[in-house]
TILOLUM-527893 format. One record per residue: residue number from 1; residue in three letters; x, y, z of N, C-alpha, C in turn. Coordinates in pm, whole numbers, plus 50000, padded with zeros to 5 digits. Layout:
+------+------+--------+---------+-------+---------+----------+-------+--------+---------+-------+
! resi ! resn ! n_east ! n_north !  n_up ! ca_east ! ca_north ! ca_up ! c_east ! c_north !  c_up !
+------+------+--------+---------+-------+---------+----------+-------+--------+---------+-------+
!  NUM !  ALA !      X !       Y !     Z !       X !        Y !     Z !      X !       Y !     Z !
...
+------+------+--------+---------+-------+---------+----------+-------+--------+---------+-------+
//
This chain:
+------+------+--------+---------+-------+---------+----------+-------+--------+---------+-------+
! resi ! resn ! n_east ! n_north !  n_up ! ca_east ! ca_north ! ca_up ! c_east ! c_north !  c_up !
+------+------+--------+---------+-------+---------+----------+-------+--------+---------+-------+
!    1 !  UNK !  50079 !   49889 ! 50012 !   49981 !    50013 ! 50003 !  50100 !   50123 ! 49986 !
!    2 !  UNK !  50052 !   50212 ! 49898 !   50145 !    50324 ! 49911 !  50158 !   50442 ! 50003 !
!    3 !  UNK !  50232 !   50473 ! 50056 !   50227 !    50596 ! 50174 !  50196 !   50733 ! 50123 !
!    4 !  UNK !  50131 !   50824 ! 50209 !   50068 !    50905 ! 50155 !  50155 !   51025 ! 50069 !
!    5 !  UNK !  50278 !   51015 ! 50105 !   50390 !    51061 ! 50028 !  50402 !   50989 ! 49882 !
!    6 !  UNK !  50383 !   50874 ! 49866 !   50369 !    50812 ! 49728 !  50249 !   50781 ! 49639 !
!    7 !  UNK !  50128 !   50887 ! 49691 !   50011 !    50858 ! 49611 !  50029 !   50944 ! 49479 !
!    8 !  UNK !  50141 !   51048 ! 49477 !   50182 !    51125 ! 49353 !  50260 !   51022 ! 49256 !
!    9 !  UNK !  50318 !   50980 ! 49345 !   50397 !    50866 ! 49253 !  50305 !   50759 ! 49164 !
!   10 !  UNK !  50205 !   50738 ! 49249 !   50136 !    50565 ! 49208 !  50013 !   50674 ! 49078 !
!   11 !  UNK !  50026 !   50821 ! 49083 !   49942 !    50908 ! 48994 !  49828 !   50935 ! 49053 !
!   12 !  UNK !  49812 !   50962 ! 49175 !   49687 !    51011 ! 49239 !  49740 !   51124 ! 49303 !
!   13 !  UNK !  49659 !   51257 ! 49256 !   49694 !    51382 ! 49280 !  49636 !   51396 ! 49426 !
!   14 !  UNK !  49676 !   51495 ! 49535 !   49644 !    51529 ! 49666 !  49558 !   51646 ! 49622 !
!   15 !  UNK !  49425 !   51628 ! 49601 !   49342 !    51737 ! 49580 !  49227 !   51734 ! 49654 !
!   16 !  UNK !  49184 !   51828 ! 49752 !   49269 !    51945 ! 49766 !  49400 !   51940 ! 49869 !
!   17 !  UNK !  49459 !   52027 ! 49869 !   49584 !    52017 ! 49970 !  49519 !   52042 ! 50074 !
!   18 !  UNK !  49520 !   51928 ! 50170 !   49492 !    51955 ! 50325 !  49558 !   52012 ! 50389 !
!   19 !  UNK !  49688 !   52044 ! 50358 !   49777 !    52119 ! 50446 !  49738 !   52259 ! 50452 !
!   20 !  UNK !  49657 !   52296 ! 50343 !   49600 !    52447 ! 50372 !  49493 !   52452 ! 50455 !
!   21 !  UNK !  49374 !   52334 ! 50479 !   49323 !    52308 ! 50585 !  49373 !   52320 ! 50743 !
!   22 !  UNK !  49474 !   52256 ! 50745 !   49543 !    52247 ! 50847 !  49587 !   52384 ! 50938 !
!   23 !  UNK !  49664 !   52470 ! 50816 !   49713 !    52609 ! 50810 !  49588 !   52696 ! 50886 !
!   24 !  UNK !  49457 !   52671 ! 50822 !   49329 !    52725 ! 50845 !  49329 !   52733 ! 50976 !
!   25 !  UNK !  49322 !   52576 ! 51042 !   49288 !    52576 ! 51141 !  49376 !   52624 ! 51249 !
!   26 !  UNK !  49471 !   52592 ! 51249 !   49596 !    52645 ! 51318 !  49585 !   52812 ! 51356 !
!   27 !  UNK !  49536 !   52879 ! 51258 !   49481 !    52999 ! 51254 !  49397 !   53056 ! 51346 !
!   28 !  UNK !  49288 !   52945 ! 51373 !   49189 !    52947 ! 51428 !  49209 !   52911 ! 51620 !
!   29 !  UNK !  49324 !   52867 ! 51603 !   49379 !    52864 ! 51752 !  49385 !   52985 ! 51812 !
!   30 !  UNK !  49368 !   52989 ! 51966 !   49384 !    53113 ! 52027 !  49529 !   53130 ! 52071 !
!   31 !  UNK !  49592 !   53263 ! 52077 !   49721 !    53280 ! 52079 !  49822 !   53212 ! 52195 !
!   32 !  UNK !  49753 !   53179 ! 52297 !   49814 !    53100 ! 52390 !  49841 !   52934 ! 52354 !
!   33 !  UNK !  49737 !   52872 ! 52277 !   49751 !    52752 ! 52256 !  49852 !   52710 ! 52139 !
!   34 !  UNK !  49840 !   52832 ! 52031 !   49940 !    52829 ! 51960 !  50083 !   52809 ! 51972 !
!   35 !  UNK !  50084 !   52904 ! 52087 !   50257 !    52899 ! 52136 !  50287 !   52790 ! 52218 !
!   36 !  UNK !  50195 !   52725 ! 52302 !   50212 !    52573 ! 52350 !  50245 !   52480 ! 52234 !
!   37 !  UNK !  50193 !   52487 ! 52131 !   50178 !    52379 ! 52015 !  50321 !   52438 ! 51918 !
!   38 !  UNK !  50411 !   52552 ! 51943 !   50502 !    52577 ! 51888 !  50462 !   52598 ! 51741 !
!   39 !  UNK !  50342 !   52703 ! 51734 !   50291 !    52723 ! 51609 !  50309 !   52894 ! 51581 !
!   40 !  UNK !  50382 !   52953 ! 51497 !   50402 !    53049 ! 51461 !  50295 !   53104 ! 51387 !
!   41 !  UNK !  50186 !   53186 ! 51436 !   50051 !    53208 ! 51366 !  50111 !   53332 ! 51238 !
!   42 !  UNK !  50174 !   53404 ! 51270 !   50227 !    53527 ! 51173 !  50275 !   53408 ! 51040 !
!   43 !  UNK !  50364 !   53328 ! 51042 !   50424 !    53247 ! 50945 !  50342 !   53178 ! 50879 !
!   44 !  UNK !  50256 !   53077 ! 50969 !   50135 !    53034 ! 50907 !  50050 !   53082 ! 50806 !
!   45 !  UNK !  49975 !   53223 ! 50839 !   49928 !    53322 ! 50794 !  50015 !   53363 ! 50665 !
!   46 !  UNK !  50149 !   53385 ! 50656 !   50200 !    53418 ! 50557 !  50216 !   53302 ! 50446 !
!   47 !  UNK !  50227 !   53165 ! 50483 !   50233 !    53049 ! 50391 !  50097 !   53005 ! 50365 !
!   48 !  UNK !  49994 !   53058 ! 50446 !   49889 !    53004 ! 50368 !  49823 !   53095 ! 50271 !
!   49 !  UNK !  49868 !   53262 ! 50294 !   49832 !    53316 ! 50160 !  49901 !   53305 ! 50049 !
!   50 !  UNK !  50007 !   53305 ! 50071 !   50118 !    53260 ! 49939 !  50066 !   53121 ! 49882 !
!   51 !  UNK !  50000 !   52990 ! 49931 !   49929 !    52901 ! 49880 !  49829 !   52926 ! 49763 !
!   52 !  UNK !  49751 !   53049 ! 49840 !   49617 !    53061 ! 49818 !  49651 !   53149 ! 49680 !
!   53 !  UNK !  49762 !   53254 ! 49704 !   49778 !    53359 ! 49572 !  49824 !   53255 ! 49459 !
!   54 !  UNK !  49924 !   53184 ! 49485 !   49995 !    53070 ! 49404 !  49888 !   53002 ! 49309 !
!   55 !  UNK !  49785 !   52911 ! 49400 !   49695 !    52837 ! 49355 !  49603 !   52911 ! 49299 !
!   56 !  UNK !  49576 !   53042 ! 49275 !   49451 !    53109 ! 49225 !  49326 !   53080 ! 49283 !
!   57 !  UNK !  49321 !   53065 ! 49437 !   49197 !    53013 ! 49502 !  49103 !   53124 ! 49542 !
!   58 !  UNK !  49056 !   53147 ! 49435 !   48962 !    53305 ! 49452 !  48881 !   53274 ! 49564 !
!   59 !  UNK !  48773 !   53183 ! 49572 !   48671 !    53134 ! 49663 !  48765 !   53165 ! 49813 !
!   60 !  UNK !  48849 !   53058 ! 49811 !   48919 !    53068 ! 49934 !  48974 !   53168 ! 49994 !
!   61 !  UNK !  49020 !   53269 ! 49894 !   49113 !    53406 ! 49937 !  49000 !   53467 ! 50008 !
!   62 !  UNK !  48859 !   53489 ! 49952 !   48754 !    53551 ! 50008 !  48692 !   53490 ! 50128 !
!   63 !  UNK !  48712 !   53360 ! 50163 !   48680 !    53303 ! 50289 !  48759 !   53321 ! 50377 !
!   64 !  UNK !  48880 !   53315 ! 50351 !   49021 !    53325 ! 50459 !  49029 !   53469 ! 50500 !
!   65 !  UNK !  49005 !   53571 ! 50392 !   49019 !    53710 ! 50452 !  48917 !   53745 ! 50517 !
!   66 !  UNK !  48781 !   53679 ! 50489 !   48675 !    53734 ! 50583 !  48694 !   53681 ! 50734 !
!   67 !  UNK !  48747 !   53536 ! 50749 !   48785 !    53469 ! 50858 !  48877 !   53522 ! 50957 !
!   68 !  UNK !  48974 !   53593 ! 50897 !   49111 !    53666 ! 50957 !  49081 !   53801 ! 50972 !
!   69 !  UNK !  48967 !   53838 ! 50895 !   48962 !    53999 ! 50906 !  49053 !   54063 ! 50834 !
!   70 !  UNK !  49081 !   54020 ! 50705 !   49182 !    54067 ! 50634 !  49133 !   54178 ! 50525 !
!   71 !  UNK !  49224 !   54261 ! 50471 !   49165 !    54358 ! 50342 !  49189 !   54276 ! 50188 !
!   72 !  UNK !  49084 !   54259 ! 50118 !   49149 !    54189 ! 50022 !  49195 !   54292 ! 49948 !
!   73 !  UNK !  49294 !   54230 ! 49853 !   49365 !    54300 ! 49755 !  49335 !   54284 ! 49620 !
!   74 !  UNK !  49260 !   54373 ! 49564 !   49175 !    54380 ! 49481 !  49263 !   54355 ! 49322 !
!   75 !  UNK !  49366 !   54378 ! 49305 !   49474 !    54330 ! 49218 !  49489 !   54207 ! 49210 !
!   76 !  UNK !  49527 !   54117 ! 49320 !   49547 !    54003 ! 49308 !  49424 !   53926 ! 49281 !
!   77 !  UNK !  49291 !   53984 ! 49329 !   49180 !    53888 ! 49327 !  49112 !   53922 ! 49194 !
!   78 !  UNK !  49153 !   53998 ! 49118 !   49108 !    54039 ! 48988 !  49218 !   53949 ! 48874 !
!   79 !  UNK !  49342 !   53933 ! 48911 !   49414 !    53833 ! 48854 !  49397 !   53712 ! 48846 !
!   80 !  UNK !  49329 !   53660 ! 49002 !   49301 !    53513 ! 49049 !  49178 !   53489 ! 48949 !
!   81 !  UNK !  49074 !   53571 ! 48934 !   48951 !    53541 ! 48872 !  48983 !   53532 ! 48715 !
!   82 !  UNK !  49065 !   53664 ! 48676 !   49078 !    53625 ! 48529 !  49143 !   53484 ! 48484 !
!   83 !  UNK !  49218 !   53415 ! 48574 !   49293 !    53314 ! 48551 !  49179 !   53207 ! 48569 !
!   84 !  UNK !  49119 !   53198 ! 48655 !   49025 !    53091 ! 48672 !  48907 !   53078 ! 48579 !
!   85 !  UNK !  48859 !   53225 ! 48504 !   48794 !    53226 ! 48415 !  48835 !   53151 ! 48305 !
!   86 !  UNK !  48946 !   53206 ! 48256 !   49026 !    53134 ! 48138 !  49033 !   53029 ! 48143 !
!   87 !  UNK !  49084 !   52916 ! 48236 !   49078 !    52799 ! 48249 !  48950 !   52687 ! 48241 !
!   88 !  UNK !  48864 !   52757 ! 48326 !   48737 !    52707 ! 48357 !  48630 !   52704 ! 48186 !
!   89 !  UNK !  48672 !   52807 ! 48123 !   48649 !    52823 ! 47977 !  48723 !   52720 ! 47903 !
!   90 !  UNK !  48843 !   52682 ! 47918 !   48895 !    52583 ! 47834 !  48850 !   52445 ! 47891 !
!   91 !  UNK !  48832 !   52416 ! 47998 !   48777 !    52316 ! 48072 !  48601 !   52279 ! 48001 !
!   92 !  UNK !  48547 !   52376 ! 48017 !   48399 !    52350 ! 47974 !  48399 !   52317 ! 47778 !
!   93 !  UNK !  48490 !   52429 ! 47719 !   48502 !    52351 ! 47581 !  48568 !   52223 ! 47564 !
!   94 !  UNK !  48657 !   52168 ! 47680 !   48694 !    52016 ! 47641 !  48582 !   51916 ! 47687 !
!   95 !  UNK !  48493 !   51972 ! 47755 !   48382 !    51886 ! 47805 !  48291 !   51867 ! 47675 !
!   96 !  UNK !  48252 !   52014 ! 47625 !   48174 !    52033 ! 47510 !  48224 !   51936 ! 47412 !
!   97 !  UNK !  48365 !   51953 ! 47341 !   48414 !    51894 ! 47217 !  48403 !   51727 ! 47263 !
!   98 !  UNK !  48426 !   51700 ! 47374 !   48432 !    51548 ! 47405 !  48266 !   51500 ! 47382 !
!   99 !  UNK !  48188 !   51579 ! 47431 !   48045 !    51520 ! 47387 !  48018 !   51539 ! 47257 !
!  100 !  UNK !  48071 !   51604 ! 47154 !   48026 !    51582 ! 47036 !  48118 !   51498 ! 46956 !
!  101 !  UNK !  48246 !   51526 ! 46978 !   48361 !    51431 ! 46892 !  48377 !   51302 ! 46952 !
!  102 !  UNK !  48380 !   51285 ! 47103 !   48442 !    51149 ! 47148 !  48340 !   51022 ! 47220 !
!  103 !  UNK !  48415 !   50955 ! 47307 !   48317 !    50852 ! 47402 !  48281 !   50932 ! 47532 !
!  104 !  UNK !  48223 !   50817 ! 47586 !   48174 !    50835 ! 47722 !  48298 !   50906 ! 47799 !
!  105 !  UNK !  48394 !   50773 ! 47774 !   48501 !    50786 ! 47890 !  48584 !   50927 ! 47902 !
!  106 !  UNK !  48588 !   50990 ! 47760 !   48671 !    51099 ! 47729 !  48565 !   51209 ! 47801 !
!  107 !  UNK !  48458 !   51236 ! 47790 !   48358 !    51304 ! 47871 !  48377 !   51332 ! 48003 !
!  108 !  UNK !  48387 !   51177 ! 48036 !   48400 !    51148 ! 48198 !  48526 !   51235 ! 48213 !
!  109 !  UNK !  48641 !   51183 ! 48154 !   48765 !    51252 ! 48192 !  48778 !   51388 ! 48230 !
!  110 !  UNK !  48692 !   51479 ! 48130 !   48688 !    51630 ! 48070 !  48605 !   51697 ! 48231 !
!  111 !  UNK !  48536 !   51587 ! 48248 !   48435 !    51623 ! 48351 !  48518 !   51631 ! 48512 !
!  112 !  UNK !  48603 !   51522 ! 48488 !   48694 !    51503 ! 48614 !  48781 !   51616 ! 48632 !
!  113 !  UNK !  48846 !   51682 ! 48503 !   48931 !    51775 ! 48527 !  48889 !   51896 ! 48575 !
!  114 !  UNK !  48766 !   51928 ! 48489 !   48726 !    52054 ! 48571 !  48683 !   52035 ! 48696 !
!  115 !  UNK !  48620 !   51929 ! 48764 !   48566 !    51913 ! 48909 !  48723 !   51912 ! 48983 !
!  116 !  UNK !  48863 !   51853 ! 48936 !   48949 !    51894 ! 49015 !  49002 !   52036 ! 49023 !
!  117 !  UNK !  48985 !   52102 ! 48930 !   48990 !    52230 ! 48882 !  48928 !   52317 ! 49011 !
!  118 !  UNK !  48825 !   52294 ! 49016 !   48692 !    52348 ! 49084 !  48744 !   52349 ! 49239 !
!  119 !  UNK !  48799 !   52208 ! 49262 !   48839 !    52198 ! 49423 !  48973 !   52263 ! 49428 !
!  120 !  UNK !  49058 !   52266 ! 49327 !   49220 !    52298 ! 49351 !  49183 !   52472 ! 49385 !
!  121 !  UNK !  49111 !   52511 ! 49315 !   49085 !    52676 ! 49362 !  48991 !   52700 ! 49476 !
!  122 !  UNK !  48942 !   52620 ! 49531 !   48860 !    52621 ! 49675 !  48697 !   52646 ! 49629 !
!  123 !  UNK !  48651 !   52633 ! 49512 !   48516 !    52669 ! 49477 !  48408 !   52529 ! 49517 !
!  124 !  UNK !  48416 !   52525 ! 49678 !   48350 !    52420 ! 49717 !  48202 !   52399 ! 49657 !
!  125 !  UNK !  48116 !   52485 ! 49618 !   47984 !    52444 ! 49588 !  47972 !   52396 ! 49444 !
!  126 !  UNK !  48091 !   52451 ! 49341 !   48080 !    52418 ! 49208 !  48132 !   52288 ! 49214 !
!  127 !  UNK !  48242 !   52270 ! 49269 !   48289 !    52136 ! 49278 !  48211 !   52039 ! 49315 !
!  128 !  UNK !  48088 !   52050 ! 49415 !   48001 !    51974 ! 49441 !  47903 !   51921 ! 49327 !
!  129 !  UNK !  47875 !   52027 ! 49261 !   47794 !    52026 ! 49175 !  47837 !   51923 ! 49075 !
!  130 !  UNK !  47949 !   51972 ! 48989 !   48070 !    51885 ! 48893 !  48060 !   51735 ! 48963 !
!  131 !  UNK !  48130 !   51714 ! 49062 !   48100 !    51583 ! 49117 !  47979 !   51517 ! 49116 !
!  132 !  UNK !  47862 !   51566 ! 49133 !   47739 !    51479 ! 49117 !  47700 !   51449 ! 48967 !
!  133 !  UNK !  47727 !   51536 ! 48892 !   47705 !    51541 ! 48743 !  47821 !   51428 ! 48700 !
!  134 !  UNK !  47940 !   51449 ! 48737 !   48007 !    51362 ! 48678 !  47981 !   51215 ! 48748 !
!  135 !  UNK !  47959 !   51205 ! 48880 !   47912 !    51084 ! 48968 !  47791 !   50994 ! 48859 !
!  136 !  UNK !  47699 !   51089 ! 48804 !   47548 !    51005 ! 48744 !  47621 !   50955 ! 48619 !
!  137 !  UNK !  47763 !   51018 ! 48571 !   47808 !    50956 ! 48424 !  47876 !   50880 ! 48445 !
!  138 !  UNK !  47920 !   50855 ! 48544 !   48036 !    50727 ! 48586 !  47964 !   50585 ! 48588 !
!  139 !  UNK !  48018 !   50492 ! 48520 !   47980 !    50372 ! 48520 !  48056 !   50261 ! 48566 !
!  140 !  UNK !  48174 !   50299 ! 48593 !   48284 !    50207 ! 48665 !  48267 !   50224 ! 48785 !
!  141 !  UNK !  48301 !   50100 ! 48870 !   48301 !    50110 ! 49035 !  48424 !   50200 ! 49065 !
!  142 !  UNK !  48533 !   50139 ! 48985 !   48678 !    50238 ! 49049 !  48676 !   50357 ! 49006 !
!  143 !  UNK !  48620 !   50413 ! 48903 !   48600 !    50551 ! 48904 !  48482 !   50628 ! 48978 !
!  144 !  UNK !  48381 !   50540 ! 49003 !   48338 !    50613 ! 49128 !  48384 !   50624 ! 49259 !
!  145 !  UNK !  48445 !   50507 ! 49303 !   48517 !    50504 ! 49434 !  48612 !   50639 ! 49407 !
!  146 !  UNK !  48685 !   50663 ! 49316 !   48780 !    50771 ! 49294 !  48709 !   50896 ! 49346 !
!  147 !  UNK !  48603 !   50912 ! 49255 !   48485 !    51031 ! 49271 !  48474 !   51032 ! 49426 !
!  148 !  UNK !  48390 !   50941 ! 49481 !   48399 !    50933 ! 49640 !  48480 !   50967 ! 49710 !
!  149 !  UNK !  48617 !   50928 ! 49663 !   48751 !    50960 ! 49787 !  48754 !   51112 ! 49773 !
!  150 !  UNK !  48726 !   51144 ! 49628 !   48749 !    51299 ! 49611 !  48647 !   51373 ! 49710 !
!  151 !  UNK !  48542 !   51334 ! 49686 !   48447 !    51391 ! 49771 !  48450 !   51404 ! 49930 !
!  152 !  UNK !  48506 !   51313 ! 49972 !   48535 !    51285 ! 50122 !  48662 !   51394 ! 50163 !
!  153 !  UNK !  48769 !   51390 ! 50082 !   48885 !    51505 ! 50078 !  48831 !   51621 ! 50077 !
!  154 !  UNK !  48734 !   51649 ! 49970 !   48659 !    51773 ! 49981 !  48595 !   51835 ! 50107 !
!  155 !  UNK !  48517 !   51713 ! 50187 !   48451 !    51720 ! 50310 !  48567 !   51772 ! 50408 !
!  156 !  UNK !  48652 !   51674 ! 50427 !   48784 !    51711 ! 50476 !  48857 !   51848 ! 50514 !
!  157 !  UNK !  48853 !   51887 ! 50385 !   48925 !    52034 ! 50377 !  48833 !   52123 ! 50398 !
!  158 !  UNK !  48705 !   52120 ! 50377 !   48592 !    52248 ! 50410 !  48573 !   52237 ! 50565 !
!  159 !  UNK !  48592 !   52121 ! 50619 !   48565 !    52041 ! 50751 !  48417 !   52047 ! 50727 !
!  160 !  UNK !  48355 !   51984 ! 50660 !   48212 !    51956 ! 50641 !  48177 !   51806 ! 50642 !
!  161 !  UNK !  48110 !   51782 ! 50748 !   48098 !    51661 ! 50807 !  47920 !   51587 ! 50750 !
!  162 !  UNK !  47860 !   51683 ! 50664 !   47742 !    51645 ! 50585 !  47720 !   51545 ! 50504 !
+------+------+--------+---------+-------+---------+----------+-------+--------+---------+-------+
//
């Protein structure tokens, strides 16, 4: 059985990045508890914001800024939104192309890629919608399991136990 670090070697990406969820949790700790656990909250906040910006995580940027009472940087936000819009248009076109010109497995693969991208950028609601549609179009047990595991990781990431 591969270790967690060996997942990427086995071809399984770690989506979403659960280290981001860990950082969000660490920032909710009161300063005394963080100090007892040797957590430098200022450094954690910097690392979290760096990961959010590097991953163009627009929705997560909104959520974290609200949670931490930070001011949104509009230029950063606009850059992230533009990048996401461009990528989502490409993924939507890939799905449409697969529906017109290719088979069911190619359609499913294109849908999974869009779902993964929505998860990567922290768009929980759209990712859940895409997961549901993709599950409906998935026939094989192995692929369904992959999607359910993706759903579980999404729940862990957003601390959503519903």
